[in-house]
N, C-alpha and C positions, 0 to 999 in steps of 0.2 A: 502492500500499500502505502502510495506516496504521501510524504508529511504533509497538510493543509495548516492553515492558517485562520484566523478572522477578517472579513474585514473591518476596518477602523468605522466612524460615525463619519469622517469625511470622504473617506470611500463609496461608504454605502450614500450618500444622498447624494454625491457628482453620479456615479453610475447610474444606480437607480432613476435621476431627471433627467438623463440623454439622452435624447428620441431616439439614439443611432448607437450603435456600436457594434466597433471591427475586432473582427474576430477570426483568429488564425491557429493552427494545430499543428503541430512539433509530428517531426519527419522521425521516423528512424536512427537517424545521421542527426537527431538532435537541433535542426534547422526550423528555420520556422515555415507552412508554404505560407502564398500572398491569403493577406488577409480579405474578408469576406463579410459585407456592412448587415447587420440586421437588427431585428429587434431587438428588446430588454426590458426587465421588468424587477422590481424589489417585491417582494414580499418581508415582510418584518427582518428580518437583523438577514436576510437571502439575497442573492442577483438567480435571475433564472432568465433561460434562455431557449426556446422551440425554432424548430426547422418547418416554417412555414409551409412547405411542400413535401411531406411526407418523409419517412424517416429514410429512405434511397435519393433525399438531395447530400449530393458529391458533399461539403462543408461536416454537414452531419454525420456521414459516414467516418469519414477522416479524424473530427475527434472522438468519435468515440471508440476510433481503432488506436487511437495514439493514448488519449485517455490525460492531455495534457496542451497546454496553452498558453495563450496569451492573450489578454484584452487591451481595447482603448477604447476609451467614454469618457466624456464628463472630462480630462484632462488627465484621467484619471490612467498609465498603461503597468500590467499588470499579472506576470506570469500565473498559473492559472491551473487547473487540476477537474477536468469535467466529471461530474458524476450524477449518480441519477437522482433524481428528482423524489420524494416522500408520496405516496399517491395523497398520505390524505391532505397534501398543500395546491390540488390541482384547484381544485373549483377556486382557492384564493388565487391563483397566477389566473386562472382567466378573466377573474373581476378585474385585477388589474392591468390585464391588455385592454380589457373593455374602457378603460378609465382611462387608458393612457393614447390608447389610439381607436377608439371611435370615432375619432374625427373624419379618418381616414374613409371610415365607409364597410358596410357589413361586410363586400366579400373581400374584400382586403384580411379584414380584423377575423373572419369566420375561415381562412388559413390558421391562426395559430390557437385559437380557443375549439372549448369541445372534447372530446374523448379520444378524436383520431389524430389530435396535437399534443395531445398529454402524453401518446406514446412517444411523443419526442420533445419530451421535455429536458435539459440537463441543468443543471444546478451548477453555477461559477464558485468554484473554491481556490480565495486565494494559494498559491505554494509555498509552501513555507522555503527560507533561504538554506541556503546551501545542501 
């Protein structure tokens, strides 16, 4: 298991308020893949992302395979560990996406909420130094 730490309150605020997040997974040789822009939500003291077009989306496949990467959002750049989200927060994550992104229309928000989207939920945890 890769050691993780917690988000600072400033990081939570900045990343959680960012409209978009840049996410890059780590290759086998330790280098980062080119970043992909996605939506991001904060629920409590955690940060989550979802694949808008299902589990076959290339960035999602690579993130799940590598387990680590780097994010940039709201002025924060952080090495992270990609972990599975607990199903008990899926409803809260859906609600957070609606609050933050409903302005873009039901068709777009519909790609990141509901049971199909829930299976693509990744919890972003800061990677411990070292």
